N, C-alpha and C positions, 0 to 999 in steps of 0.2 A: 377729667382725672389726670393727675400728674404721672408720667411714666418714669420709673426709676430703673437704672441698670440693675443687673442681678446682684451686684455687690457695690455698696457705697463705701468708698475708701478715702481716707484723709490722712495725710502725713502729719503726725503730731509732734511739734517741736518740743512740747513740754514732756513728752514721753520718749525722749532720745530718738526722735524721728522714726519710731517704729510704726508700721502700717497696721491700722485697725479697720476691720470690715464689719458692717452690719449685715447679719444673715438675711437672706432673701425671705425666709419664712417669718422672721421677726417683722419685717416690713409689711408683709402681707397681712399679718395679724392686726397691726396697729394703724395701718393706712386708713381704714374706715372710721377710726375712733377719734382722730385728732382733727382740729379745725384747720391747721396749717401743717400738712405733712412735711413739706420741705423744711420749714423752720424747726419742727420737732426732731427730725432725723439729724439735721445739722447740729442742733444743740447738744445731742448726745456725744458728739465728738469734740466738744469744746470744754476747756477746763472750767471748774467751778470758781466763782469769786472767793477770795479769801475772807472768811467771815468768823466772827466770834460773838460770844454772849458775855456781857458784864455779869460777874457773880456778885449779886447785891448782898450776899452774906459777908463779903469782905471789902467791897468797894462801891463807889457810886459811879454813875455814868459820867458825871462831870469830871471827877478825878482821873478816870481812865483816859478820857478824851484829851484832857489837858496834858497828861503825861505823854501820850502818843504824839501829840502835836509838838511837844518839846523834843521828840526824837526825829522830827521832820516827816512824820507819817501823816497821810491824809486818810481820814476815816469818815464814813457816811452812815448815819443812823437810819434804821428802817422805820417807815411810817407805821407799820403794822405791829411793831414791838419795840418799845423804847430801849430795851436792853440789848437789842440785836444790832450789829454793826458789820459793815463791809470795809475792808482796807483797800483803798484805791491806789495807795502808794506806800511802799515800805513793807517790811517783814515783821510779823508778830510772833513767829515761832520761838525766837530766842529772847523775848523781852522779859524783864523782871516781873511784870504783871502776870505773865503766863506761869512763870516759875512759882510765884507766890499763891497762885490759885485765884487771883483777882479777875481773871477772864478765863473763859473756856472756849477752846477752838471747837466750833460746832457748825455743821452745815445748816443753812437757813431753814430748809424744809423740815429738818429734824426738830426744830424748836416749836413746831406747830402743835403736835399732840398735847403737850402739857398746857398750852394756852386754851385748849377747849374746855378745861376744867379749872381755870384760874380762880373763878369766883367760888366754886365748891371747895377748893383747897384752903381757903381762908379759915373755914370753920370745921374742916374735916378732922375727925379724931383718928381715923385709921385709913391708910392709903397703901395700895399694893402696886408696885411696878413689877409686873409679872415676868418680864424677860429683860432684866435690867442692864446686864453687862454690855459694854464697858462703863456705862454710867452717865453719859451726857444728859439724858433726859431725867435720870434720877437726881442728879445735882440740880437740875432746873426745877424739878418738883420740890426739892428741899428748900430752894430759894423762894419759890412762890408761897411755900408754907411758912416761911420765915423761921424755919427750924422748930416749928411747933407741931404738936400731934405726933403720931407714929407713922413712919414710912418704912414699909417692908420692901427691900430690894432683893428680888428673887431671880436666880438664874439657874438653869438646869446643867450648864456646862461648868464644871469645877475649874477647869483651866482658865476660864475668864473671870473667876471670882477675884483673883489677885489684882487684876487691872481695875475691877470695880471698887475694891477696897481702897486702892491707891488714889483713885480719882475722888472718892467720897472724902477721904482724909484731907486731900489737897484743897478741896472746895470748902472745908469747914462745915460739912453736913453732919450735924450732931443728933438729928432725930431719926437716924436710919439704923435698921437692923438688917443684916444680910442673911439670906437663906439660900440653900443650894438644893432645890427640889424641882422635879418635873412637875410643871403646873397641873398636869392631868391627875397627879396624885397629891396635890397640895392639901393639907388638912383643911377640912371644912370650917371656914371662918366667915365673918361678915365685915366687908370693907365699905367705907363710905364712897371711896373713889378707887377705880382700878384702871391702870394703863396697861393695855396689851399691845405693845409694839411687836407684832408677831414675827418670828423667823420666816423669811420669804425668799423668793428667787432673786431679789435685790436688783431688778432691772433699772429701778430709778436711781441707782448709785453709779451708773456707767460713766458719768462725768468725772467721778472721783477715781474710778478704776475701769477704763474703757475695755480692758482685756477680759472683763466679765462676758462680753459679747462672744468671745471665742468659745466659751463654755456654756452658752445659752442653749436651753433645750425645753421643749414642751413637757417632756417627761419630768423634769425638775419642778415645773409649775404644778403639775398634777400631784406630785409627791408633797410639795409644800401645802397645797390646798387641803389635802387629807388631814394633815397635822393641824392646820389652822382651824378647821371645823371642830376638832376635839378641844383645842385650846379655848376657843371662844365660848363653847358651852360651859366648860369648867369655870372660866372667868365670870360668866354671868351667874353661875351657881354660888360663887363666892361674894357676890355683890349684895350689900344690904338693901332692904326695901327702901325706895326713895334715893338710892345711890346712882352714881353715873359711871359708866364704863366707856373708855375710849379705845376703839380698835383702829390700829393703823398699820400700814405696811409701806415699804419703799419700793413697790413694784407696780407695773402697769396692768398685770394680768387680771381680767375680770374674775377668773376662777379663784384668785386669792383675795379678791376685794369684795365686789358686790355679791358674788355667789356665796361667800362665807357669811356675810351679814344676812343674806336671804335664808341661809341654812339656820342661823340663829332664830330668825323670826318664825320659821316653820316649826322649830323644836322647843322654844321657850316663850313665856309670856313677856317678851321684850318689846320695847317701843323705841323708835328712833327719835332723837331730839334734834332741834335745829342747830346748825353750825353758824356761829357768828364770829367772823374774823375780818374786821374792816380793813380796808386799804391794801388788801392783797387779792389777786385775781384767782378765784377758785372756779374750776370747771364742773359742769354737771356730771352725774354718774353715767355709767353704761346701763341702760335699762333692759336691753336684750342682748343675749350672747349665745351663739351656737344653738339656736332654736329654743332657747329658754327665756321666758319673760319673767323678770324678777318682781318681787312684791312691790306694790305701789309706794310703800314707805321708803324704798330705796332712793327716792327723789331727795331725801334729806341728807344723804352722804355727799362727799365732795372729793374731787381729784385736784391734784396740783401737777400740771404738766410743766416740764423744765423750761420750755420756750416762752412761757407766759410771764414768769417772774425772775428769770435767770437763776434758777435753783435746780436741785435734784427733783426727782419725781416722787409723789407721795399720794397716799389714799387715807381718808379720814372718815370715821363714823363715830357718832356720839349716841350712846345707848342708855336708856333709863330703865329702871325696874320699879 
């Protein structure tokens, strides 16, 4: 076993040389769960690659790459998603392509949930993005749907709706209706596809905001897990027979991931579907946590650890009805 000091500290040049520490209890929780603890903890204190997604509603991959190369920028296409790119040299934040909505600045890991239903989206008549704001995944769903069918972009936080509306307009997403409802009280409907990217403790986003670690607590994890269990039950109830629900989070906590899916399996006639994402390394789930053994179907969910693909952290489950 690797012995770590009580606090792992790294001076971050990209964060004005401020000192960030990983809490001792955080390390104790996740040390047994990762294959390479040293690489995992170190990755949390490194900046994310600059990444973007080509918005195929307004541009092609070839056009964007050609333009960026004319700016002297070096971009690398991801093998697992043709629309996903990393900028190895140059800045994309102030480009004309971003201003016009031809690209979307989006972390690589956050592009994965919509890809789990890309085949279903081709023929889907009704889709619900249950916790949509600020809209990165919503615009990706609209692009995968080619602006066909109906896409409901819902968010319970009214203050975030403005950003959601702005990003949808900028992306040219024309098949979207915005709603401002608590999902737990969402009118009973039937959707062919539902994306529930649930509010969570956001541990997997520490590479984007390392100072989340200073506010990390197990109390927050438990609070989020209680809400997530309510949300996933309601999302399943809104799913049409034969439909597909994607449950995802950007956290490492088993209470918010495997335990929430296990709760769904115990309380609804849900089934887990296989996850097929070629050319990206996905890790197996946590099968036991704090004296609880999860349902055997949990083997079908997947984790994305940040040190495996140089991304943020994510959890993915694909559910059928």
